[in-house]
N, CA, C and O atoms as a GROMACS GRO file, in nm:
protein
  572
    1MET      N    1   4.109  -2.255  -5.140
    1MET     CA    2   4.062  -2.109  -5.133
    1MET      C    3   4.097  -2.040  -5.253
    1MET      O    4   4.204  -2.064  -5.311
    2VAL      N    5   4.007  -1.949  -5.297
    2VAL     CA    6   4.042  -1.866  -5.408
    2VAL      C    7   4.088  -1.739  -5.379
    2VAL      O    8   4.025  -1.665  -5.303
    3HIS      N    9   4.195  -1.705  -5.432
    3HIS     CA   10   4.259  -1.571  -5.389
    3HIS      C   11   4.200  -1.452  -5.501
    3HIS      O   12   4.220  -1.464  -5.622
    4LEU      N   13   4.139  -1.356  -5.452
    4LEU     CA   14   4.087  -1.258  -5.558
    4LEU      C   15   4.176  -1.137  -5.522
    4LEU      O   16   4.225  -1.112  -5.412
    5ALA      N   17   4.188  -1.061  -5.647
    5ALA     CA   18   4.269  -0.940  -5.646
    5ALA      C   19   4.182  -0.822  -5.635
    5ALA      O   20   4.068  -0.818  -5.683
    6GLY      N   21   4.248  -0.708  -5.559
    6GLY     CA   22   4.210  -0.583  -5.542
    6GLY      C   23   4.042  -0.569  -5.542
    6GLY      O   24   3.979  -0.613  -5.446
    7ALA      N   25   3.976  -0.506  -5.652
    7ALA     CA   26   3.846  -0.463  -5.648
    7ALA      C   27   3.760  -0.585  -5.628
    7ALA      O   28   3.654  -0.568  -5.568
    8ALA      N   29   3.792  -0.712  -5.672
    8ALA     CA   30   3.686  -0.817  -5.648
    8ALA      C   31   3.686  -0.866  -5.504
    8ALA      O   32   3.592  -0.922  -5.447
    9ARG      N   33   3.792  -0.840  -5.459
    9ARG     CA   34   3.789  -0.884  -5.319
    9ARG      C   35   3.722  -0.789  -5.236
    9ARG      O   36   3.649  -0.829  -5.146
   10GLU      N   37   3.741  -0.661  -5.258
   10GLU     CA   38   3.681  -0.550  -5.188
   10GLU      C   39   3.523  -0.552  -5.203
   10GLU      O   40   3.446  -0.524  -5.111
   11ALA      N   41   3.488  -0.586  -5.326
   11ALA     CA   42   3.336  -0.584  -5.352
   11ALA      C   43   3.274  -0.726  -5.274
   11ALA      O   44   3.156  -0.724  -5.242
   12LEU      N   45   3.350  -0.834  -5.249
   12LEU     CA   46   3.289  -0.925  -5.187
   12LEU      C   47   3.294  -0.920  -5.022
   12LEU      O   48   3.220  -0.987  -4.949
   13LEU      N   49   3.392  -0.832  -4.981
   13LEU     CA   50   3.399  -0.808  -4.844
   13LEU      C   51   3.290  -0.715  -4.790
   13LEU      O   52   3.244  -0.723  -4.677
   14ASP      N   53   3.250  -0.615  -4.892
   14ASP     CA   54   3.115  -0.523  -4.871
   14ASP      C   55   2.986  -0.604  -4.898
   14ASP      O   56   2.890  -0.558  -4.836
   15LEU      N   57   2.962  -0.700  -4.966
   15LEU     CA   58   2.874  -0.789  -4.960
   15LEU      C   59   2.837  -0.857  -4.820
   15LEU      O   60   2.730  -0.863  -4.759
   16GLN      N   61   2.963  -0.904  -4.792
   16GLN     CA   62   2.963  -0.970  -4.647
   16GLN      C   63   2.919  -0.905  -4.541
   16GLN      O   64   2.846  -0.960  -4.459
   17ASP      N   65   2.962  -0.766  -4.529
   17ASP     CA   66   2.935  -0.671  -4.422
   17ASP      C   67   2.806  -0.618  -4.428
   17ASP      O   68   2.759  -0.570  -4.325
   18ASP      N   69   2.734  -0.619  -4.539
   18ASP     CA   70   2.588  -0.573  -4.567
   18ASP      C   71   2.499  -0.698  -4.522
   18ASP      O   72   2.395  -0.685  -4.458
   19ALA      N   73   2.544  -0.807  -4.558
   19ALA     CA   74   2.454  -0.916  -4.514
   19ALA      C   75   2.476  -0.951  -4.347
   19ALA      O   76   2.399  -1.037  -4.305
   20VAL      N   77   2.539  -0.914  -4.282
   20VAL     CA   78   2.551  -0.972  -4.134
   20VAL      C   79   2.453  -0.871  -4.067
   20VAL      O   80   2.447  -0.750  -4.086
   21GLY      N   81   2.379  -0.945  -3.986
   21GLY     CA   82   2.284  -0.868  -3.890
   21GLY      C   83   2.161  -0.809  -3.955
   21GLY      O   84   2.082  -0.742  -3.889
   22ARG      N   85   2.140  -0.837  -4.099
   22ARG     CA   86   2.033  -0.773  -4.140
   22ARG      C   87   1.902  -0.897  -4.171
   22ARG      O   88   1.918  -1.018  -4.188
   23ILE      N   89   1.798  -0.834  -4.172
   23ILE     CA   90   1.676  -0.928  -4.189
   23ILE      C   91   1.625  -0.912  -4.338
   23ILE      O   92   1.601  -0.804  -4.392
   24PRO      N   93   1.615  -1.016  -4.385
   24PRO     CA   94   1.571  -0.983  -4.524
   24PRO      C   95   1.441  -0.936  -4.549
   24PRO      O   96   1.354  -0.967  -4.467
   25GLU      N   97   1.411  -0.867  -4.644
   25GLU     CA   98   1.285  -0.774  -4.671
   25GLU      C   99   1.168  -0.856  -4.685
   25GLU      O  100   1.062  -0.808  -4.645
   26CYS      N  101   1.170  -0.975  -4.737
   26CYS     CA  102   1.084  -1.043  -4.774
   26CYS      C  103   0.982  -1.097  -4.659
   26CYS      O  104   0.868  -1.137  -4.684
   27HIS      N  105   1.034  -1.094  -4.541
   27HIS     CA  106   0.969  -1.136  -4.406
   27HIS      C  107   0.896  -1.013  -4.354
   27HIS      O  108   0.816  -1.031  -4.262
   28GLY      N  109   0.916  -0.865  -4.410
   28GLY     CA  110   0.838  -0.761  -4.354
   28GLY      C  111   0.915  -0.707  -4.218
   28GLY      O  112   1.022  -0.752  -4.178
   29PRO      N  113   0.844  -0.608  -4.161
   29PRO     CA  114   0.875  -0.530  -4.032
   29PRO      C  115   0.819  -0.645  -3.934
   29PRO      O  116   0.714  -0.706  -3.954
   30GLN      N  117   0.896  -0.663  -3.839
   30GLN     CA  118   0.876  -0.756  -3.723
   30GLN      C  119   0.870  -0.662  -3.597
   30GLN      O  120   0.930  -0.556  -3.579
   31LYS      N  121   0.766  -0.738  -3.496
   31LYS     CA  122   0.755  -0.661  -3.370
   31LYS      C  123   0.807  -0.756  -3.278
   31LYS      O  124   0.781  -0.874  -3.299
   32PRO      N  125   0.881  -0.723  -3.171
   32PRO     CA  126   0.934  -0.826  -3.078
   32PRO      C  127   0.808  -0.913  -3.025
   32PRO      O  128   0.700  -0.859  -3.001
   33PRO      N  129   0.827  -1.038  -3.012
   33PRO     CA  130   0.715  -1.123  -2.957
   33PRO      C  131   0.650  -1.092  -2.845
   33PRO      O  132   0.531  -1.122  -2.842
   34ALA      N  133   0.722  -1.015  -2.706
   34ALA     CA  134   0.661  -0.978  -2.599
   34ALA      C  135   0.571  -0.890  -2.629
   34ALA      O  136   0.478  -0.896  -2.548
   35LEU      N  137   0.552  -0.783  -2.737
   35LEU     CA  138   0.464  -0.689  -2.736
   35LEU      C  139   0.325  -0.715  -2.832
   35LEU      O  140   0.222  -0.647  -2.833
   36GLU      N  141   0.354  -0.826  -2.903
   36GLU     CA  142   0.245  -0.873  -2.990
   36GLU      C  143   0.120  -0.918  -2.884
   36GLU      O  144   0.145  -0.998  -2.793
   37GLY      N  145   0.009  -0.871  -2.899
   37GLY     CA  146  -0.114  -0.900  -2.834
   37GLY      C  147  -0.102  -0.831  -2.696
   37GLY      O  148  -0.174  -0.876  -2.607
   38ALA      N  149  -0.040  -0.752  -2.673
   38ALA     CA  150   0.011  -0.698  -2.532
   38ALA      C  151  -0.138  -0.615  -2.474
   38ALA      O  152  -0.164  -0.614  -2.353
   39SER      N  153  -0.218  -0.557  -2.562
   39SER     CA  154  -0.330  -0.498  -2.517
   39SER      C  155  -0.435  -0.603  -2.468
   39SER      O  156  -0.495  -0.585  -2.362
   40GLU      N  157  -0.453  -0.692  -2.532
   40GLU     CA  158  -0.543  -0.804  -2.476
   40GLU      C  159  -0.504  -0.877  -2.352
   40GLU      O  160  -0.588  -0.916  -2.271
   41LEU      N  161  -0.371  -0.895  -2.336
   41LEU     CA  162  -0.318  -0.960  -2.223
   41LEU      C  163  -0.315  -0.893  -2.110
   41LEU      O  164  -0.317  -0.959  -2.006
   42ASN      N  165  -0.311  -0.780  -2.105
   42ASN     CA  166  -0.273  -0.675  -1.971
   42ASN      C  167  -0.400  -0.613  -1.924
   42ASN      O  168  -0.401  -0.513  -1.852
   43ARG      N  169  -0.511  -0.674  -1.967
   43ARG     CA  170  -0.642  -0.623  -1.915
   43ARG      C  171  -0.706  -0.732  -1.813
   43ARG      O  172  -0.683  -0.853  -1.822
   44THR      N  173  -0.783  -0.677  -1.721
   44THR     CA  174  -0.834  -0.763  -1.629
   44THR      C  175  -0.963  -0.828  -1.678
   44THR      O  176  -1.034  -0.763  -1.756
   45ASN      N  177  -0.996  -0.940  -1.643
   45ASN     CA  178  -1.129  -1.017  -1.649
   45ASN      C  179  -1.241  -0.963  -1.591
   45ASN      O  180  -1.354  -0.979  -1.638
   46ARG      N  181  -1.214  -0.889  -1.477
   46ARG     CA  182  -1.343  -0.826  -1.426
   46ARG      C  183  -1.388  -0.712  -1.489
   46ARG      O  184  -1.314  -0.644  -1.562
   47SER      N  185  -1.507  -0.684  -1.465
   47SER     CA  186  -1.547  -0.558  -1.538
   47SER      C  187  -1.559  -0.449  -1.434
   47SER      O  188  -1.572  -0.467  -1.313
   48THR      N  189  -1.552  -0.327  -1.503
   48THR     CA  190  -1.506  -0.206  -1.447
   48THR      C  191  -1.631  -0.145  -1.368
   48THR      O  192  -1.621  -0.036  -1.312
   49ASP      N  193  -1.742  -0.214  -1.366
   49ASP     CA  194  -1.880  -0.166  -1.289
   49ASP      C  195  -1.854  -0.164  -1.153
   49ASP      O  196  -1.835  -0.264  -1.084
   50ALA      N  197  -1.855  -0.025  -1.107
   50ALA     CA  198  -1.819  -0.028  -0.935
   50ALA      C  199  -1.942  -0.066  -0.876
   50ALA      O  200  -1.938  -0.086  -0.755
   51SER      N  201  -2.046  -0.082  -0.932
   51SER     CA  202  -2.192  -0.102  -0.880
   51SER      C  203  -2.225  -0.255  -0.820
   51SER      O  204  -2.330  -0.282  -0.762
   52THR      N  205  -2.132  -0.338  -0.840
   52THR     CA  206  -2.138  -0.459  -0.814
   52THR      C  207  -2.159  -0.483  -0.662
   52THR      O  208  -2.117  -0.401  -0.580
   53ARG      N  209  -2.225  -0.596  -0.626
   53ARG     CA  210  -2.255  -0.615  -0.480
   53ARG      C  211  -2.136  -0.615  -0.385
   53ARG      O  212  -2.125  -0.558  -0.277
   54SER      N  213  -2.031  -0.711  -0.466
   54SER     CA  214  -1.920  -0.742  -0.398
   54SER      C  215  -1.827  -0.607  -0.367
   54SER      O  216  -1.768  -0.589  -0.260
   55THR      N  217  -1.824  -0.523  -0.473
   55THR     CA  218  -1.743  -0.390  -0.449
   55THR      C  219  -1.798  -0.312  -0.332
   55THR      O  220  -1.732  -0.260  -0.242
   56GLN      N  221  -1.932  -0.311  -0.349
   56GLN     CA  222  -2.021  -0.230  -0.250
   56GLN      C  223  -1.984  -0.267  -0.105
   56GLN      O  224  -1.967  -0.184  -0.015
   57ARG      N  225  -1.975  -0.412  -0.092
   57ARG     CA  226  -1.955  -0.463   0.028
   57ARG      C  227  -1.792  -0.420   0.072
   57ARG      O  228  -1.770  -0.384   0.188
   58ARG      N  229  -1.719  -0.424   0.005
   58ARG     CA  230  -1.565  -0.416   0.009
   58ARG      C  231  -1.531  -0.271   0.034
   58ARG      O  232  -1.430  -0.236   0.094
   59PHE      N  233  -1.617  -0.195  -0.012
   59PHE     CA  234  -1.571  -0.049   0.032
   59PHE      C  235  -1.705   0.021   0.084
   59PHE      O  236  -1.741   0.130   0.039
   60ARG      N  237  -1.772  -0.044   0.175
   60ARG     CA  238  -1.855   0.015   0.239
   60ARG      C  239  -1.808   0.124   0.346
   60ARG      O  240  -1.867   0.232   0.341
   61HIS      N  241  -1.732   0.111   0.422
   61HIS     CA  242  -1.665   0.195   0.520
   61HIS      C  243  -1.584   0.304   0.457
   61HIS      O  244  -1.503   0.285   0.366
   62GLN      N  245  -1.610   0.418   0.511
   62GLN     CA  246  -1.499   0.526   0.466
   62GLN      C  247  -1.384   0.510   0.550
   62GLN      O  248  -1.393   0.461   0.662
   63PRO      N  249  -1.252   0.560   0.489
   63PRO     CA  250  -1.154   0.568   0.567
   63PRO      C  251  -1.138   0.664   0.670
   63PRO      O  252  -1.204   0.766   0.655
   64ALA      N  253  -1.055   0.656   0.785
   64ALA     CA  254  -1.048   0.743   0.898
   64ALA      C  255  -1.000   0.868   0.829
   64ALA      O  256  -0.906   0.869   0.750
   65THR      N  257  -1.074   0.981   0.865
   65THR     CA  258  -1.040   1.115   0.816
   65THR      C  259  -0.911   1.170   0.898
   65THR      O  260  -0.820   1.226   0.836
   66GLU      N  261  -0.906   1.153   1.024
   66GLU     CA  262  -0.834   1.198   1.127
   66GLU      C  263  -0.723   1.091   1.150
   66GLU      O  264  -0.764   0.975   1.151
   67THR      N  265  -0.582   1.110   1.169
   67THR     CA  266  -0.492   1.045   1.195
   67THR      C  267  -0.498   1.003   1.360
   67THR      O  268  -0.535   1.083   1.445
   68ARG      N  269  -0.463   0.889   1.386
   68ARG     CA  270  -0.457   0.856   1.529
   68ARG      C  271  -0.330   0.902   1.585
   68ARG      O  272  -0.229   0.896   1.514
   69HIS      N  273  -0.322   0.952   1.718
   69HIS     CA  274  -0.185   0.987   1.775
   69HIS      C  275  -0.175   0.892   1.872
   69HIS      O  276  -0.274   0.866   1.939
   70HIS      N  277  -0.047   0.820   1.895
   70HIS     CA  278  -0.015   0.732   1.984
   70HIS      C  279   0.090   0.812   2.067
   70HIS      O  280   0.186   0.870   2.017
   71PRO      N  281   0.060   0.808   2.200
   71PRO     CA  282   0.154   0.878   2.310
   71PRO      C  283   0.291   0.820   2.296
   71PRO      O  284   0.302   0.697   2.296
   72THR      N  285   0.390   0.891   2.286
   72THR     CA  286   0.526   0.868   2.280
   72THR      C  287   0.577   0.812   2.403
   72THR      O  288   0.529   0.860   2.507
   73LEU      N  289   0.670   0.713   2.414
   73LEU     CA  290   0.720   0.660   2.533
   73LEU      C  291   0.850   0.728   2.570
   73LEU      O  292   0.934   0.748   2.483
   74PRO      N  293   0.873   0.771   2.719
   74PRO     CA  294   0.980   0.828   2.732
   74PRO      C  295   1.098   0.712   2.723
   74PRO      O  296   1.064   0.596   2.746
   75LEU      N  297   1.239   0.744   2.690
   75LEU     CA  298   1.334   0.668   2.676
   75LEU      C  299   1.458   0.699   2.774
   75LEU      O  300   1.500   0.813   2.795
   76THR      N  301   1.515   0.572   2.838
   76THR     CA  302   1.620   0.610   2.912
   76THR      C  303   1.734   0.640   2.840
   76THR      O  304   1.735   0.614   2.720
   77ALA      N  305   1.849   0.699   2.901
   77ALA     CA  306   1.969   0.716   2.815
   77ALA      C  307   2.029   0.604   2.731
   77ALA      O  308   2.089   0.629   2.627
   78GLU      N  309   2.013   0.502   2.771
   78GLU     CA  310   2.042   0.381   2.696
   78GLU      C  311   1.938   0.332   2.573
   78GLU      O  312   1.974   0.251   2.488
   79GLY      N  313   1.790   0.397   2.575
   79GLY     CA  314   1.727   0.411   2.459
   79GLY      C  315   1.622   0.291   2.494
   79GLY      O  316   1.553   0.245   2.403
   80ILE      N  317   1.612   0.245   2.620
   80ILE     CA  318   1.505   0.138   2.651
   80ILE      C  319   1.400   0.222   2.700
   80ILE      O  320   1.418   0.332   2.751
   81PRO      N  321   1.268   0.156   2.679
   81PRO     CA  322   1.146   0.252   2.714
   81PRO      C  323   1.137   0.258   2.875
   81PRO      O  324   1.133   0.160   2.950
   82ALA      N  325   1.136   0.388   2.910
   82ALA     CA  326   1.113   0.386   3.068
   82ALA      C  327   0.974   0.399   3.104
   82ALA      O  328   0.887   0.419   3.019
   83ALA      N  329   0.944   0.384   3.257
   83ALA     CA  330   0.814   0.366   3.292
   83ALA      C  331   0.730   0.511   3.282
   83ALA      O  332   0.785   0.614   3.321
   84LEU      N  333   0.609   0.512   3.234
   84LEU     CA  334   0.527   0.618   3.235
   84LEU      C  335   0.522   0.699   3.380
   84LEU      O  336   0.533   0.633   3.483
   85PRO      N  337   0.506   0.818   3.385
   85PRO     CA  338   0.481   0.880   3.522
   85PRO      C  339   0.352   0.830   3.572
   85PRO      O  340   0.265   0.808   3.488
   86GLY      N  341   0.329   0.812   3.679
   86GLY     CA  342   0.232   0.788   3.760
   86GLY      C  343   0.194   0.622   3.751
   86GLY      O  344   0.082   0.581   3.782
   87THR      N  345   0.286   0.546   3.710
   87THR     CA  346   0.249   0.406   3.703
   87THR      C  347   0.315   0.342   3.827
   87THR      O  348   0.410   0.394   3.885
   88ARG      N  349   0.262   0.232   3.862
   88ARG     CA  350   0.313   0.137   3.971
   88ARG      C  351   0.440   0.108   3.954
   88ARG      O  352   0.474   0.105   3.836
   89LEU      N  353   0.530   0.084   4.038
   89LEU     CA  354   0.648   0.027   4.040
   89LEU      C  355   0.630  -0.118   4.012
   89LEU      O  356   0.527  -0.172   4.051
   90PRO      N  357   0.731  -0.194   3.942
   90PRO     CA  358   0.716  -0.342   3.937
   90PRO      C  359   0.758  -0.400   4.073
   90PRO      O  360   0.850  -0.357   4.142
   91SER      N  361   0.670  -0.512   4.103
   91SER     CA  362   0.711  -0.592   4.235
   91SER      C  363   0.836  -0.645   4.215
   91SER      O  364   0.869  -0.690   4.105
   92PRO      N  365   0.920  -0.643   4.323
   92PRO     CA  366   1.050  -0.683   4.340
   92PRO      C  367   1.056  -0.846   4.357
   92PRO      O  368   0.962  -0.907   4.406
   93ALA      N  369   1.152  -0.897   4.320
   93ALA     CA  370   1.178  -1.045   4.364
   93ALA      C  371   1.226  -1.042   4.514
   93ALA      O  372   1.307  -0.956   4.549
   94VAL      N  373   1.180  -1.134   4.601
   94VAL     CA  374   1.178  -1.159   4.726
   94VAL      C  375   1.244  -1.303   4.774
   94VAL      O  376   1.217  -1.405   4.710
   95PHE      N  377   1.312  -1.308   4.866
   95PHE     CA  378   1.341  -1.462   4.908
   95PHE      C  379   1.224  -1.523   4.978
   95PHE      O  380   1.162  -1.428   5.028
   96VAL      N  381   1.170  -1.621   5.003
   96VAL     CA  382   1.064  -1.683   5.096
   96VAL      C  383   1.143  -1.704   5.210
   96VAL      O  384   1.256  -1.753   5.213
   97SER      N  385   1.060  -1.655   5.325
   97SER     CA  386   1.112  -1.697   5.457
   97SER      C  387   1.131  -1.838   5.479
   97SER      O  388   1.069  -1.924   5.416
   98ASP      N  389   1.213  -1.860   5.565
   98ASP     CA  390   1.230  -2.016   5.618
   98ASP      C  391   1.090  -2.079   5.683
   98ASP      O  392   1.056  -2.194   5.656
   99GLU      N  393   1.014  -1.994   5.770
   99GLU     CA  394   0.907  -2.035   5.826
   99GLU      C  395   0.802  -2.081   5.704
   99GLU      O  396   0.743  -2.189   5.697
  100SER      N  397   0.797  -1.981   5.619
  100SER     CA  398   0.702  -2.011   5.505
  100SER      C  399   0.731  -2.137   5.422
  100SER      O  400   0.636  -2.205   5.384
  101ARG      N  401   0.864  -2.174   5.389
  101ARG     CA  402   0.897  -2.264   5.317
  101ARG      C  403   0.872  -2.402   5.412
  101ARG      O  404   0.840  -2.508   5.358
  102ALA      N  405   0.887  -2.390   5.546
  102ALA     CA  406   0.862  -2.506   5.628
  102ALA      C  407   0.710  -2.548   5.605
  102ALA      O  408   0.668  -2.663   5.589
  103GLN      N  409   0.638  -2.430   5.607
  103GLN     CA  410   0.492  -2.467   5.609
  103GLN      C  411   0.439  -2.491   5.466
  103GLN      O  412   0.336  -2.558   5.456
  104TYR      N  413   0.499  -2.442   5.352
  104TYR     CA  414   0.466  -2.486   5.238
  104TYR      C  415   0.588  -2.524   5.145
  104TYR      O  416   0.646  -2.446   5.069
  105PRO      N  417   0.611  -2.630   5.159
  105PRO     CA  418   0.735  -2.673   5.104
  105PRO      C  419   0.756  -2.656   4.954
  105PRO      O  420   0.866  -2.641   4.902
  106TRP      N  421   0.642  -2.661   4.890
  106TRP     CA  422   0.636  -2.649   4.733
  106TRP      C  423   0.663  -2.515   4.676
  106TRP      O  424   0.674  -2.496   4.555
  107LEU      N  425   0.674  -2.413   4.774
  107LEU     CA  426   0.720  -2.275   4.718
  107LEU      C  427   0.862  -2.275   4.681
  107LEU      O  428   0.951  -2.342   4.733
  108PRO      N  429   0.872  -2.181   4.569
  108PRO     CA  430   1.022  -2.181   4.533
  108PRO      C  431   1.098  -2.090   4.628
  108PRO      O  432   1.040  -2.010   4.702
  109ARG      N  433   1.240  -2.107   4.622
  109ARG     CA  434   1.322  -2.007   4.739
  109ARG      C  435   1.301  -1.856   4.678
  109ARG      O  436   1.299  -1.768   4.764
  110ARG      N  437   1.289  -1.822   4.571
  110ARG     CA  438   1.265  -1.680   4.545
  110ARG      C  439   1.135  -1.651   4.443
  110ARG      O  440   1.116  -1.715   4.339
  111VAL      N  441   1.064  -1.561   4.485
  111VAL     CA  442   0.955  -1.532   4.401
  111VAL      C  443   0.950  -1.382   4.389
  111VAL      O  444   1.036  -1.312   4.442
  112ILE      N  445   0.835  -1.326   4.310
  112ILE     CA  446   0.782  -1.206   4.310
  112ILE      C  447   0.704  -1.173   4.394
  112ILE      O  448   0.598  -1.233   4.411
  113ALA      N  449   0.746  -1.056   4.475
  113ALA     CA  450   0.644  -1.021   4.579
  113ALA      C  451   0.494  -0.979   4.535
  113ALA      O  452   0.475  -0.892   4.449
  114GLY      N  453   0.398  -1.044   4.597
  114GLY     CA  454   0.251  -1.023   4.557
  114GLY      C  455   0.205  -1.140   4.468
  114GLY      O  456   0.091  -1.146   4.424
  115SER      N  457   0.284  -1.216   4.448
  115SER     CA  458   0.248  -1.332   4.353
  115SER      C  459   0.164  -1.439   4.434
  115SER      O  460   0.184  -1.460   4.554
  116VAL      N  461   0.077  -1.501   4.364
  116VAL     CA  462   0.006  -1.624   4.415
  116VAL      C  463   0.046  -1.748   4.371
  116VAL      O  464   0.070  -1.767   4.252
  117TRP      N  465   0.056  -1.845   4.462
  117TRP     CA  466   0.112  -1.957   4.436
  117TRP      C  467   0.002  -2.090   4.472
  117TRP      O  468  -0.058  -2.080   4.579
  118ARG      N  469  -0.017  -2.180   4.409
  118ARG     CA  470  -0.117  -2.282   4.418
  118ARG      C  471  -0.042  -2.422   4.478
  118ARG      O  472   0.052  -2.451   4.404
  119GLY      N  473  -0.053  -2.489   4.558
  119GLY     CA  474   0.004  -2.615   4.615
  119GLY      C  475  -0.066  -2.728   4.578
  119GLY      O  476  -0.177  -2.713   4.527
  120PRO      N  477  -0.020  -2.844   4.595
  120PRO     CA  478  -0.053  -2.980   4.545
  120PRO      C  479  -0.188  -2.995   4.600
  120PRO      O  480  -0.270  -3.049   4.526
  121GLY      N  481  -0.228  -2.952   4.726
  121GLY     CA  482  -0.381  -2.979   4.780
  121GLY      C  483  -0.476  -2.853   4.732
  121GLY      O  484  -0.581  -2.830   4.793
  122HIS      N  485  -0.430  -2.764   4.611
  122HIS     CA  486  -0.515  -2.663   4.559
  122HIS      C  487  -0.525  -2.560   4.662
  122HIS      O  488  -0.619  -2.481   4.657
  123GLU      N  489  -0.424  -2.552   4.768
  123GLU     CA  490  -0.444  -2.430   4.856
  123GLU      C  491  -0.343  -2.332   4.802
  123GLU      O  492  -0.230  -2.365   4.764
  124GLN      N  493  -0.394  -2.207   4.800
  124GLN     CA  494  -0.337  -2.076   4.744
  124GLN      C  495  -0.269  -1.987   4.829
  124GLN      O  496  -0.336  -1.925   4.912
  125VAL      N  497  -0.131  -1.968   4.821
  125VAL     CA  498  -0.087  -1.858   4.918
  125VAL      C  499  -0.037  -1.746   4.839
  125VAL      O  500  -0.005  -1.767   4.722
  126LYS      N  501  -0.026  -1.620   4.892
  126LYS     CA  502   0.044  -1.524   4.839
  126LYS      C  503   0.169  -1.472   4.930
  126LYS      O  504   0.173  -1.481   5.053
  127VAL      N  505   0.259  -1.424   4.856
  127VAL     CA  506   0.404  -1.412   4.910
  127VAL      C  507   0.411  -1.253   4.927
  127VAL      O  508   0.412  -1.189   4.822
  128ASN      N  509   0.414  -1.176   5.057
  128ASN     CA  510   0.424  -1.059   5.058
  128ASN      C  511   0.566  -0.994   5.038
  128ASN      O  512   0.662  -1.069   5.022
  129GLU      N  513   0.584  -0.857   5.040
  129GLU     CA  514   0.718  -0.806   5.030
  129GLU      C  515   0.828  -0.840   5.121
  129GLU      O  516   0.946  -0.815   5.097
  130ASN      N  517   0.776  -0.906   5.241
  130ASN     CA  518   0.885  -0.965   5.334
  130ASN      C  519   0.894  -1.104   5.308
  130ASN      O  520   0.965  -1.164   5.389
  131GLY      N  521   0.850  -1.163   5.230
  131GLY     CA  522   0.875  -1.315   5.183
  131GLY      C  523   0.804  -1.410   5.289
  131GLY      O  524   0.847  -1.522   5.317
  132ARG      N  525   0.683  -1.351   5.347
  132ARG     CA  526   0.606  -1.444   5.403
  132ARG      C  527   0.497  -1.478   5.333
  132ARG      O  528   0.439  -1.395   5.263
  133ALA      N  529   0.447  -1.632   5.343
  133ALA     CA  530   0.327  -1.670   5.257
  133ALA      C  531   0.221  -1.676   5.350
  133ALA      O  532   0.219  -1.736   5.458
  134VAL      N  533   0.125  -1.603   5.293
  134VAL     CA  534  -0.012  -1.610   5.379
  134VAL      C  535  -0.114  -1.680   5.292
  134VAL      O  536  -0.092  -1.678   5.171
  135PRO      N  537  -0.226  -1.741   5.336
  135PRO     CA  538  -0.310  -1.800   5.260
  135PRO      C  539  -0.396  -1.681   5.192
  135PRO      O  540  -0.442  -1.579   5.243
  136SER      N  541  -0.401  -1.721   5.084
  136SER     CA  542  -0.472  -1.615   4.974
  136SER      C  543  -0.624  -1.622   4.983
  136SER      O  544  -0.687  -1.517   4.976
  137ARG      N  545  -0.689  -1.741   4.999
  137ARG     CA  546  -0.827  -1.774   5.014
  137ARG      C  547  -0.856  -1.892   5.074
  137ARG      O  548  -0.768  -1.977   5.063
  138SER      N  549  -0.944  -1.921   5.129
  138SER     CA  550  -0.954  -2.029   5.221
  138SER      C  551  -0.953  -2.186   5.135
  138SER      O  552  -0.991  -2.194   5.018
  139PRO      N  553  -0.913  -2.282   5.199
  139PRO     CA  554  -0.883  -2.420   5.101
  139PRO      C  555  -1.039  -2.455   5.074
  139PRO      O  556  -1.136  -2.412   5.136
  140PRO      N  557  -1.038  -2.543   4.968
  140PRO     CA  558  -1.159  -2.571   4.906
  140PRO      C  559  -1.215  -2.684   5.012
  140PRO      O  560  -1.135  -2.760   5.066
  141GLN      N  561  -1.346  -2.692   5.038
  141GLN     CA  562  -1.387  -2.781   5.127
  141GLN      C  563  -1.457  -2.909   5.071
  141GLN      O  564  -1.524  -2.893   4.969
  142ALA      N  565  -1.452  -3.004   5.113
  142ALA     CA  566  -1.487  -3.123   5.081
  142ALA      C  567  -1.640  -3.156   5.079
  142ALA      O  568  -1.693  -3.145   5.190
  143ARG      N  569  -1.731  -3.198   4.967
  143ARG     CA  570  -1.857  -3.209   4.967
  143ARG      C  571  -1.896  -3.352   5.014
  143ARG      O  572  -2.015  -3.384   5.021
   0.00000   0.00000   0.00000
């Protein structure tokens, strides 16, 4: 390593500082590579003519001018939607009577009142609010 004295050393350090991070002028001004040709790359291949058949089909219908208003549902104190006024109450779950279970053993023990159940012989029974099963319609007749 060469030891330089005073002014020579300072001149060498100044040359090194100037050379760091500098692009030589012989290469000229440079653009970032992402911006070169950006005007050609960022355009669509489709024509801007709005009178093409596909465009006419796509925009045939005009947008709705008025906004649709959906009725709001009343909520309970817990934030659960409540039943609307004037609607039927839901059918309660009832226990099927022992007599009905003896006559129709395929019925479950607890059902929704008003529900219709089909048995293995394709007979249909309807369970009422008292838990009694009554035939819903006549059994199919053999031909």
